[in-house]
BAMAR-498648 format. One record per atom (N, C-alpha, C, CB): residue in one letter; x, y, z; atom name. Coordinates in pm, 1 decimal. Atoms other than C-alpha are relative to their C-alpha. Last residue first. Glycine has a CB too. Layout:
BAMAR-498648
(atom A, (X, Y, Z), CA)
...
end
This chain:
BAMAR-498648
(atom X, (1.7, -99.0, 109.0), N)
(atom X, (959.5, 1143.7, 927.6), CA)
(atom X, (139.5, 43.8, -36.6), C)
(atom X, (-83.1, 121.6, 38.8), CB)
(atom X, (-81.8, -117.9, -26.8), N)
(atom X, (975.4, 825.9, 1130.4), CA)
(atom X, (-1.6, 92.6, -119.9), C)
(atom X, (144.1, -39.9, 34.9), CB)
(atom X, (-114.3, -17.8, 91.0), N)
(atom X, (689.1, 585.5, 1078.6), CA)
(atom X, (73.4, 129.7, 33.0), C)
(atom X, (-46.9, 1.0, -148.3), CB)
(atom X, (18.9, -119.2, 81.6), N)
(atom X, (477.8, 532.2, 1391.3), CA)
(atom X, (120.0, 17.6, -91.0), C)
(atom X, (-20.8, 125.3, 88.1), CB)
(atom X, (-116.7, -86.9, -5.4), N)
(atom X, (506.5, 177.4, 1514.9), CA)
(atom X, (-24.5, 115.8, -93.8), C)
(atom X, (130.7, -76.2, -37.3), CB)
(atom X, (-5.9, -92.7, 112.5), N)
(atom X, (189.1, -10.3, 1588.4), CA)
(atom X, (116.3, 95.8, 20.1), C)
(atom X, (-133.3, 77.8, -15.2), CB)
(atom X, (-41.3, -130.4, -47.9), N)
(atom X, (238.9, -302.8, 1819.2), CA)
(atom X, (13.7, 90.9, -121.8), C)
(atom X, (133.9, -8.2, 81.6), CB)
(atom X, (-136.8, -31.7, 36.1), N)
(atom X, (45.2, -586.2, 1670.4), CA)
(atom X, (31.5, 138.0, 55.5), C)
(atom X, (21.3, -5.8, -154.7), CB)
(atom X, (-30.6, -141.6, 10.2), N)
(atom X, (-262.6, -727.9, 1832.3), CA)
(atom X, (146.9, 19.3, -33.8), C)
(atom X, (-35.1, 72.7, 130.4), CB)
(atom X, (45.8, -49.7, 129.4), N)
(atom X, (-361.9, -1084.4, 1759.1), CA)
(atom X, (34.9, 146.8, -21.3), C)
(atom X, (-149.4, -19.1, -12.7), CB)
(atom X, (-84.7, 50.0, 109.5), N)
(atom X, (-154.1, -1235.8, 2041.4), CA)
(atom X, (-39.0, 54.4, -137.2), C)
(atom X, (-5.4, -150.4, -3.4), CB)
(atom X, (-136.6, -50.0, 1.5), N)
(atom X, (-323.0, -998.1, 2292.9), CA)
(atom X, (86.4, -56.5, -113.5), C)
(atom X, (64.5, -30.6, 130.7), CB)
(atom X, (-19.4, -98.2, 106.7), N)
(atom X, (-682.2, -1090.8, 2201.9), CA)
(atom X, (145.8, 40.7, -14.9), C)
(atom X, (-84.6, 122.8, 26.5), CB)
(atom X, (24.3, 59.4, 131.5), N)
(atom X, (-708.8, -1411.2, 2403.2), CA)
(atom X, (34.5, 96.0, -113.2), C)
(atom X, (-145.3, -43.1, -11.9), CB)
(atom X, (-97.1, 107.5, 20.9), N)
(atom X, (-545.0, -1272.5, 2718.3), CA)
(atom X, (-16.9, -64.5, -137.9), C)
(atom X, (-14.3, -106.3, 109.8), CB)
(atom X, (-129.7, -62.4, 25.0), N)
(atom X, (-745.3, -949.2, 2696.1), CA)
(atom X, (105.3, -107.2, -29.5), C)
(atom X, (43.1, 86.4, 121.1), CB)
(atom X, (3.4, -57.2, 135.2), N)
(atom X, (-1072.3, -1144.4, 2665.6), CA)
(atom X, (135.8, 59.6, -35.5), C)
(atom X, (-110.4, 107.8, -11.2), CB)
(atom X, (-5.7, 112.4, 94.0), N)
(atom X, (-989.3, -1351.9, 2972.8), CA)
(atom X, (3.8, 51.9, -143.5), C)
(atom X, (-121.3, -94.5, 20.0), CB)
(atom X, (-133.4, 59.8, -11.7), N)
(atom X, (-909.5, -1041.6, 3177.0), CA)
(atom X, (16.6, -115.4, -98.5), C)
(atom X, (24.5, -49.2, 143.8), CB)
(atom X, (-98.8, -83.0, 67.1), N)
(atom X, (-1222.6, -864.1, 3048.2), CA)
(atom X, (139.9, -62.3, 5.1), C)
(atom X, (2.4, 138.5, 62.6), CB)
(atom X, (-113.5, -2.2, -91.4), N)
(atom X, (-1464.4, -1141.9, 3146.3), CA)
(atom X, (116.1, 70.8, -71.0), C)
(atom X, (40.3, -145.7, 45.1), CB)
(atom X, (-129.1, 34.9, 58.2), N)
(atom X, (-1766.8, -1052.6, 2936.2), CA)
(atom X, (109.1, 11.8, 105.2), C)
(atom X, (31.7, 89.9, -121.0), CB)
(atom X, (-98.8, -108.2, 7.5), N)
(atom X, (-2099.0, -1050.1, 3116.6), CA)
(atom X, (133.3, -52.2, -52.8), C)
(atom X, (19.7, 65.0, 138.4), CB)
(atom X, (-114.7, 30.1, -85.2), N)
(atom X, (-2345.1, -1327.1, 3022.8), CA)
(atom X, (100.9, 114.8, -10.3), C)
(atom X, (65.8, -136.1, -40.4), CB)
(atom X, (44.6, 3.1, -138.8), N)
(atom X, (-2679.0, -1200.9, 2888.6), CA)
(atom X, (114.6, -27.5, 96.3), C)
(atom X, (-107.9, -104.6, 17.5), CB)
(atom X, (-53.9, -114.7, -72.1), N)
(atom X, (-2530.2, -1090.9, 2554.2), CA)
(atom X, (-44.1, 2.3, 146.1), C)
(atom X, (-42.4, 128.4, -68.2), CB)
(atom X, (108.3, -91.0, -37.2), N)
(atom X, (-2584.1, -1432.0, 2403.7), CA)
(atom X, (59.8, 112.2, 83.5), C)
(atom X, (-113.8, -74.5, 78.4), CB)
(atom X, (92.6, -8.0, 113.8), N)
(atom X, (-2313.9, -1614.4, 2211.4), CA)
(atom X, (-118.2, 90.4, 31.5), C)
(atom X, (-50.0, -139.9, -38.4), CB)
(atom X, (114.3, 90.4, -13.6), N)
(atom X, (-2063.3, -1534.1, 2483.4), CA)
(atom X, (-93.7, 19.0, -118.5), C)
(atom X, (-75.3, 24.9, 133.7), CB)
(atom X, (123.9, -67.1, -35.4), N)
(atom X, (-1754.7, -1360.4, 2355.3), CA)
(atom X, (-110.7, -101.4, 15.0), C)
(atom X, (-37.3, 105.0, -104.6), CB)
(atom X, (-6.2, -45.5, -139.3), N)
(atom X, (-1424.2, -1536.8, 2373.6), CA)
(atom X, (-126.9, 72.1, 42.4), C)
(atom X, (119.3, 91.4, 20.0), CB)
(atom X, (66.0, 92.4, -89.8), N)
(atom X, (-1450.5, -1753.5, 2063.2), CA)
(atom X, (2.8, 43.2, 145.3), C)
(atom X, (61.8, -133.1, -12.5), CB)
(atom X, (-99.0, 44.6, -97.9), N)
(atom X, (-1193.0, -1559.5, 1864.9), CA)
(atom X, (-59.7, -97.6, 100.4), C)
(atom X, (59.0, 119.4, 73.1), CB)
(atom X, (-75.4, 113.5, 51.8), N)
(atom X, (-1429.9, -1541.6, 1568.8), CA)
(atom X, (102.6, -52.5, 99.3), C)
(atom X, (68.8, 38.5, -128.0), CB)
(atom X, (85.5, 118.0, -9.7), N)
(atom X, (-1671.9, -1318.5, 1761.4), CA)
(atom X, (75.0, -124.9, -45.1), C)
(atom X, (-127.2, 18.7, -84.0), CB)
(atom X, (-8.8, 50.6, -136.7), N)
(atom X, (-1391.7, -1068.0, 1806.6), CA)
(atom X, (-84.6, -125.2, 16.6), C)
(atom X, (-44.2, 107.2, 100.0), CB)
(atom X, (137.7, 23.4, -37.8), N)
(atom X, (-1365.2, -1024.4, 1430.8), CA)
(atom X, (3.1, -66.4, 137.2), C)
(atom X, (-75.8, -88.1, -106.4), CB)
(atom X, (30.1, 128.1, -63.5), N)
(atom X, (-1018.8, -887.4, 1402.7), CA)
(atom X, (-149.4, -6.0, 28.2), C)
(atom X, (82.5, -19.3, 131.2), CB)
(atom X, (142.8, 6.8, -26.9), N)
(atom X, (-897.8, -615.7, 1170.5), CA)
(atom X, (-31.6, -138.8, 52.9), C)
(atom X, (-83.8, 32.1, -127.6), CB)
(atom X, (45.1, 138.3, -8.9), N)
(atom X, (-529.5, -544.1, 1183.7), CA)
(atom X, (-146.3, 0.5, 41.3), C)
(atom X, (86.8, -82.2, 100.8), CB)
(atom X, (120.0, 13.9, -81.9), N)
(atom X, (-406.2, -215.5, 1053.3), CA)
(atom X, (-36.3, -147.3, 6.4), C)
(atom X, (-118.2, 84.6, -56.9), CB)
(atom X, (-37.8, 5.4, -141.8), N)
(atom X, (-48.2, -216.1, 930.7), CA)
(atom X, (-119.9, -11.0, 91.9), C)
(atom X, (80.2, 122.3, 37.1), CB)
(atom X, (-57.6, 131.3, -28.6), N)
(atom X, (-152.2, -309.3, 576.3), CA)
(atom X, (36.1, -13.2, 147.4), C)
(atom X, (123.8, -23.9, -86.5), CB)
(atom X, (106.6, 99.6, -0.9), N)
(atom X, (-384.1, -6.1, 560.1), CA)
(atom X, (53.9, -138.8, 34.8), C)
(atom X, (-70.2, -3.4, -136.0), CB)
(atom X, (83.3, -24.8, -117.9), N)
(atom X, (-104.6, 232.0, 658.1), CA)
(atom X, (-107.8, -106.0, 10.9), C)
(atom X, (-63.4, 140.4, -5.9), CB)
(atom X, (-78.8, 40.2, -117.5), N)
(atom X, (132.5, 78.8, 403.5), CA)
(atom X, (-80.4, 19.1, 127.5), C)
(atom X, (131.2, 80.3, 7.8), CB)
(atom X, (-0.5, 146.3, -9.1), N)
(atom X, (-139.5, 101.3, 136.1), CA)
(atom X, (81.5, -49.1, 118.7), C)
(atom X, (54.8, -60.5, -128.3), CB)
(atom X, (132.7, 43.5, -43.7), N)
(atom X, (-193.6, 473.0, 200.5), CA)
(atom X, (-2.7, -151.5, 20.1), C)
(atom X, (-107.5, 42.3, -102.5), CB)
(atom X, (11.3, -37.6, -141.5), N)
(atom X, (179.8, 544.4, 176.2), CA)
(atom X, (-133.2, -47.1, 56.0), C)
(atom X, (14.5, 152.9, 17.7), CB)
(atom X, (-82.4, 92.5, -78.7), N)
(atom X, (196.6, 345.8, -148.5), CA)
(atom X, (-6.4, 32.9, 148.6), C)
(atom X, (145.4, 3.9, -47.9), CB)
(atom X, (65.9, 131.5, -2.8), N)
(atom X, (-94.8, 535.3, -301.6), CA)
(atom X, (76.7, -97.8, 88.2), C)
(atom X, (-12.9, -56.9, -142.4), CB)
(atom X, (116.8, -14.5, -87.5), N)
(atom X, (61.1, 871.9, -206.8), CA)
(atom X, (-74.4, -133.1, 13.5), C)
(atom X, (-95.2, 108.9, -54.5), CB)
(atom X, (-47.5, 0.0, -139.5), N)
(atom X, (393.4, 768.0, -360.2), CA)
(atom X, (-115.9, 11.3, 99.7), C)
(atom X, (98.7, 115.7, 22.3), CB)
(atom X, (-74.5, -121.8, -28.3), N)
(atom X, (206.0, 683.1, -681.2), CA)
(atom X, (52.6, -6.6, 143.1), C)
(atom X, (-88.8, 126.3, -21.2), CB)
(atom X, (26.1, -68.0, -126.2), N)
(atom X, (102.0, 327.3, -754.0), CA)
(atom X, (91.5, 120.6, 16.4), C)
(atom X, (18.1, -96.3, 117.4), CB)
(atom X, (127.8, -71.5, 5.0), N)
(atom X, (68.0, 175.4, -1102.2), CA)
(atom X, (-34.4, 73.9, 128.8), C)
(atom X, (-109.7, -96.3, -31.8), CB)
(atom X, (110.1, 95.9, 5.8), N)
(atom X, (341.0, -79.2, -1038.6), CA)
(atom X, (-136.4, 66.7, 2.8), C)
(atom X, (10.5, -97.0, 114.2), CB)
(atom X, (-48.1, 137.8, -0.9), N)
(atom X, (584.2, 190.9, -932.9), CA)
(atom X, (-120.7, -92.9, 1.1), C)
(atom X, (93.0, -27.1, 122.8), CB)
(atom X, (110.2, 94.2, 18.1), N)
(atom X, (522.0, 560.4, -1005.5), CA)
(atom X, (58.4, -139.9, -11.9), C)
(atom X, (-85.9, 36.0, -125.8), CB)
(atom X, (22.1, 68.1, 126.2), N)
(atom X, (789.0, 790.4, -871.0), CA)
(atom X, (-116.6, -96.6, 2.6), C)
(atom X, (122.6, -72.5, -39.3), CB)
(atom X, (34.0, -85.3, 112.9), N)
(atom X, (918.0, 899.9, -533.3), CA)
(atom X, (-22.2, -86.3, -123.3), C)
(atom X, (110.7, 104.8, -25.7), CB)
(atom X, (66.2, -123.1, -45.0), N)
(atom X, (950.2, 752.7, -184.7), CA)
(atom X, (-46.7, 86.9, -115.3), C)
(atom X, (93.1, 79.7, 87.9), CB)
(atom X, (-49.2, -119.3, 69.2), N)
(atom X, (1028.0, 396.7, -289.3), CA)
(atom X, (-79.9, 122.9, 43.0), C)
(atom X, (-8.4, -18.5, -153.4), CB)
(atom X, (-64.8, -91.2, -94.1), N)
(atom X, (947.8, 134.3, -26.8), CA)
(atom X, (55.4, 126.8, -65.2), C)
(atom X, (111.0, -71.7, 70.3), CB)
(atom X, (83.3, -21.1, -118.4), N)
(atom X, (690.6, -64.6, -228.1), CA)
(atom X, (61.6, 100.7, 97.2), C)
(atom X, (-23.1, -132.2, 71.2), CB)
(atom X, (11.0, -141.8, -31.2), N)
(atom X, (880.2, -18.2, -554.0), CA)
(atom X, (-73.1, 32.3, 128.3), C)
(atom X, (-66.8, 68.0, -109.8), CB)
(atom X, (-132.7, -61.8, -8.7), N)
(atom X, (1008.3, -373.0, -600.1), CA)
(atom X, (-6.8, 146.2, 43.3), C)
(atom X, (71.0, -10.1, -134.1), CB)
(atom X, (-73.6, 61.7, -110.9), N)
(atom X, (667.9, -525.6, -518.2), CA)
(atom X, (136.6, 67.0, 18.2), C)
(atom X, (17.8, -151.8, -24.7), CB)
(atom X, (61.3, -48.7, -124.0), N)
(atom X, (480.3, -285.2, -744.2), CA)
(atom X, (75.4, -53.1, 121.6), C)
(atom X, (-148.5, -41.6, 7.1), CB)
(atom X, (-37.9, -140.6, -11.9), N)
(atom X, (718.5, -362.2, -1030.7), CA)
(atom X, (-52.9, 58.0, 131.0), C)
(atom X, (-53.1, 81.2, -120.4), CB)
(atom X, (-142.2, 0.1, -36.9), N)
(atom X, (673.4, -735.8, -978.7), CA)
(atom X, (49.6, 142.7, 20.7), C)
(atom X, (84.7, -70.6, -108.6), CB)
(atom X, (-12.0, 50.5, -137.6), N)
(atom X, (295.5, -698.7, -979.0), CA)
(atom X, (144.7, 2.6, 48.9), C)
(atom X, (-55.1, -142.5, 9.0), CB)
(atom X, (45.0, -99.7, -97.3), N)
(atom X, (293.3, -474.3, -1287.7), CA)
(atom X, (18.2, -46.8, 144.4), C)
(atom X, (-145.8, 33.8, -24.4), CB)
(atom X, (-83.0, 16.8, -119.8), N)
(atom X, (502.4, -716.2, -1496.0), CA)
(atom X, (-39.2, 98.5, 110.3), C)
(atom X, (147.8, 18.0, -35.3), CB)
(atom X, (-2.3, 139.3, -45.6), N)
(atom X, (259.0, -775.5, -1785.8), CA)
(atom X, (80.5, -21.5, 129.2), C)
(atom X, (57.0, -87.1, -109.0), CB)
(atom X, (-133.5, 57.3, -10.2), N)
(atom X, (182.6, -402.6, -1822.3), CA)
(atom X, (-2.3, -143.7, 54.0), C)
(atom X, (86.5, 87.3, 89.1), CB)
(atom X, (-15.9, 98.6, 106.7), N)
(atom X, (-163.9, -298.3, -1942.3), CA)
(atom X, (128.3, -80.9, 13.2), C)
(atom X, (-2.5, 68.7, -134.0), CB)
(atom X, (116.2, 89.7, 1.3), N)
(atom X, (-266.8, -112.7, -1626.6), CA)
(atom X, (15.9, -112.8, -100.9), C)
(atom X, (-126.6, 78.4, -31.0), CB)
(atom X, (-18.1, 107.0, -99.1), N)
(atom X, (85.3, 32.2, -1596.4), CA)
(atom X, (-114.5, -101.6, -3.0), C)
(atom X, (11.7, 60.0, 140.0), CB)
(atom X, (-96.1, 96.6, 55.4), N)
(atom X, (48.4, 231.9, -1919.9), CA)
(atom X, (15.2, -118.6, 95.1), C)
(atom X, (138.1, 67.4, -25.0), CB)
(atom X, (65.0, 58.8, 117.7), N)
(atom X, (-268.0, 401.8, -1790.3), CA)
(atom X, (92.2, -104.6, -63.7), C)
(atom X, (-36.8, 110.6, -103.7), CB)
(atom X, (87.7, 107.0, -48.1), N)
(atom X, (-99.5, 452.8, -1454.5), CA)
(atom X, (-71.6, -68.5, -115.5), C)
(atom X, (-102.4, 55.4, 99.4), CB)
(atom X, (-81.4, 117.3, -30.0), N)
(atom X, (174.3, 650.8, -1627.1), CA)
(atom X, (-84.2, -118.0, 44.1), C)
(atom X, (101.2, 32.8, 106.8), CB)
(atom X, (-48.2, 52.9, 127.9), N)
(atom X, (-75.2, 891.1, -1778.8), CA)
(atom X, (81.7, -126.8, 22.0), C)
(atom X, (84.5, 105.7, -74.1), CB)
(atom X, (116.0, 60.1, 67.3), N)
(atom X, (-250.9, 935.8, -1443.9), CA)
(atom X, (40.6, -58.9, -134.9), C)
(atom X, (-111.9, 104.8, -19.3), CB)
(atom X, (16.3, 138.0, -44.5), N)
(atom X, (87.6, 991.1, -1275.6), CA)
(atom X, (-118.0, -69.0, -69.1), C)
(atom X, (-18.9, -4.0, 151.0), CB)
(atom X, (-114.3, 75.9, 52.0), N)
(atom X, (151.9, 1302.9, -1481.9), CA)
(atom X, (-17.5, -147.5, 34.7), C)
(atom X, (134.4, 54.5, 57.6), CB)
(atom X, (24.7, 20.1, 143.5), N)
(atom X, (-199.2, 1424.1, -1408.2), CA)
(atom X, (116.1, -73.4, -66.6), C)
(atom X, (-23.2, 134.9, -69.7), CB)
(atom X, (96.2, 110.0, 19.1), N)
(atom X, (-151.8, 1365.9, -1034.7), CA)
(atom X, (-26.8, -25.0, -148.1), C)
(atom X, (-132.4, 31.1, 72.3), CB)
(atom X, (-69.5, 128.7, -7.3), N)
(atom X, (159.5, 1585.8, -1033.7), CA)
(atom X, (-92.8, -117.1, -29.7), C)
(atom X, (62.4, -17.8, 137.3), CB)
(atom X, (-16.9, 56.9, -134.9), N)
(atom X, (-43.5, 1888.4, -1140.6), CA)
(atom X, (63.8, -138.8, -6.3), C)
(atom X, (-136.1, -8.1, 72.6), CB)
(atom X, (128.9, 42.7, -54.2), N)
(atom X, (25.7, 2014.3, -1493.5), CA)
(atom X, (22.9, -48.7, 143.1), C)
(atom X, (-65.4, -112.7, -88.8), CB)
(atom X, (102.3, -60.2, 84.9), N)
(atom X, (304.4, 2176.4, -1695.5), CA)
(atom X, (-140.1, -28.6, 52.1), C)
(atom X, (13.5, -50.9, -142.6), CB)
(atom X, (112.8, 82.7, 43.5), N)
(atom X, (562.5, 2103.7, -1428.3), CA)
(atom X, (-96.8, 81.0, -85.4), C)
(atom X, (-73.5, -59.2, 121.4), CB)
(atom X, (-34.0, 65.9, 126.6), N)
(atom X, (897.0, 2285.8, -1406.4), CA)
(atom X, (-114.4, -85.1, -54.3), C)
(atom X, (123.1, -86.6, 18.4), CB)
(atom X, (-4.1, -103.3, 104.5), N)
(atom X, (775.4, 2531.1, -1139.6), CA)
(atom X, (32.9, -59.7, -136.9), C)
(atom X, (103.4, 107.7, 35.8), CB)
(atom X, (135.4, -29.7, 48.1), N)
(atom X, (674.3, 2235.8, -921.0), CA)
(atom X, (0.1, 103.0, -112.4), C)
(atom X, (-86.5, 49.9, 114.7), CB)
(atom X, (26.5, -143.0, -19.4), N)
(atom X, (1036.4, 2121.5, -890.0), CA)
(atom X, (-134.9, 35.2, -63.5), C)
(atom X, (114.8, 87.2, -61.6), CB)
(atom X, (6.1, -21.7, -143.7), N)
(atom X, (1040.6, 1741.6, -866.5), CA)
(atom X, (-34.6, 145.9, 31.8), C)
(atom X, (133.3, -38.6, 65.2), CB)
(atom X, (-105.1, -91.4, -46.9), N)
(atom X, (955.9, 1700.3, -1234.2), CA)
(atom X, (-18.6, 31.2, 149.0), C)
(atom X, (-1.0, 131.2, -82.9), CB)
(atom X, (26.7, -139.7, 34.7), N)
(atom X, (715.7, 1406.1, -1263.3), CA)
(atom X, (113.8, 89.6, 48.9), C)
(atom X, (-134.7, 46.4, 60.4), CB)
(atom X, (-74.5, -85.5, -92.4), N)
(atom X, (877.9, 1061.8, -1233.4), CA)
(atom X, (-23.7, 145.5, -40.4), C)
(atom X, (153.7, -34.8, -0.5), CB)
(atom X, (-26.1, 83.9, -116.4), N)
(atom X, (655.7, 798.5, -1394.3), CA)
(atom X, (77.3, 73.7, 109.3), C)
(atom X, (76.6, -123.4, -42.0), CB)
(atom X, (124.6, 69.9, -31.9), N)
(atom X, (494.1, 997.9, -1675.1), CA)
(atom X, (14.0, -79.9, 129.3), C)
(atom X, (-40.5, -92.9, -115.5), CB)
(atom X, (85.5, -88.9, -79.5), N)
(atom X, (793.4, 1234.7, -1668.0), CA)
(atom X, (-132.9, -65.0, 37.1), C)
(atom X, (-26.0, 128.9, -76.1), CB)
(atom X, (-19.4, 21.3, -144.1), N)
(atom X, (1014.3, 943.9, -1781.6), CA)
(atom X, (-89.2, 88.2, 86.0), C)
(atom X, (144.0, 24.7, 36.5), CB)
(atom X, (-56.4, -119.4, -61.8), N)
(atom X, (876.6, 951.1, -2136.0), CA)
(atom X, (4.4, -15.2, 151.3), C)
(atom X, (-81.1, 124.3, -38.5), CB)
(atom X, (96.7, -108.0, -16.2), N)
(atom X, (814.2, 599.3, -2260.5), CA)
(atom X, (65.2, 116.2, 73.5), C)
(atom X, (-125.5, -48.9, 76.1), CB)
(atom X, (6.2, -85.4, 118.5), N)
(atom X, (1103.4, 384.8, -2384.4), CA)
(atom X, (-103.7, 110.6, 8.7), C)
(atom X, (-28.2, -83.2, -119.6), CB)
(atom X, (-128.0, -14.8, 70.8), N)
(atom X, (1052.6, 108.9, -2133.9), CA)
(atom X, (-19.1, 83.1, -124.2), C)
(atom X, (59.6, -137.0, -36.7), CB)
(atom X, (-48.3, -136.7, -18.0), N)
(atom X, (724.2, 178.6, -1955.3), CA)
(atom X, (135.2, 22.8, -67.1), C)
(atom X, (10.2, 32.4, 147.8), CB)
(atom X, (52.4, -88.1, 104.2), N)
(atom X, (569.5, -136.3, -2100.8), CA)
(atom X, (53.1, 142.0, 11.9), C)
(atom X, (-150.8, 1.9, 4.9), CB)
(atom X, (97.0, -100.3, -44.6), N)
(atom X, (787.5, -360.3, -1887.1), CA)
(atom X, (-42.4, 90.9, -114.9), C)
(atom X, (58.7, 83.7, 114.1), CB)
(atom X, (133.0, 33.4, 51.3), N)
(atom X, (949.7, -673.0, -2034.9), CA)
(atom X, (-104.9, 104.9, 35.6), C)
(atom X, (-43.2, -134.7, 53.3), CB)
(atom X, (-8.9, 11.5, 145.6), N)
(atom X, (1310.5, -552.6, -1998.9), CA)
(atom X, (-135.7, -29.9, -62.8), C)
(atom X, (99.5, -108.8, -38.2), CB)
(atom X, (1.5, -135.6, 57.7), N)
(atom X, (1231.9, -435.4, -1645.9), CA)
(atom X, (6.3, -4.1, -153.3), C)
(atom X, (118.3, 82.7, 55.2), CB)
(atom X, (135.9, -37.7, 34.2), N)
(atom X, (1144.6, -792.3, -1543.7), CA)
(atom X, (-7.8, 136.3, -67.4), C)
(atom X, (-85.3, -0.5, 123.1), CB)
(atom X, (-7.7, -144.4, 19.1), N)
(atom X, (1506.9, -897.9, -1547.9), CA)
(atom X, (-134.8, 48.4, -52.3), C)
(atom X, (115.9, 38.5, -98.2), CB)
(atom X, (99.7, -53.7, 91.3), N)
(atom X, (1460.4, -1244.0, -1399.9), CA)
(atom X, (13.6, 152.1, -9.9), C)
(atom X, (-141.8, -38.8, 46.0), CB)
(atom X, (90.3, -95.3, -62.3), N)
(atom X, (1776.3, -1371.5, -1233.2), CA)
(atom X, (-90.2, 62.7, -106.0), C)
(atom X, (79.0, 108.7, 75.5), CB)
end
């Protein structure tokens, strides 16, 4: 098994760059500034992709150059599905023909994913 952590650039660096103090009273700066330092190290890291993959579900800390806020944003974006309706071949090429809604719904349904709201 590949131990990618041994090749990471964050090894030996101060943990606050990747895990800012949880208690705000213990911080010397806003959380984003701690993460900014860590992100600088992550940009140069040879295992950033593997780290990002392993940390995708983590709720705290910097993983693969992504803060918890970045990961939440990316999960929301990944759950959105963008479909070009013209590519489905159900719309008439000219707008003179009315769209058959029942036919359109039948074609589009397989492309739609049920969106599940994350539990808090």
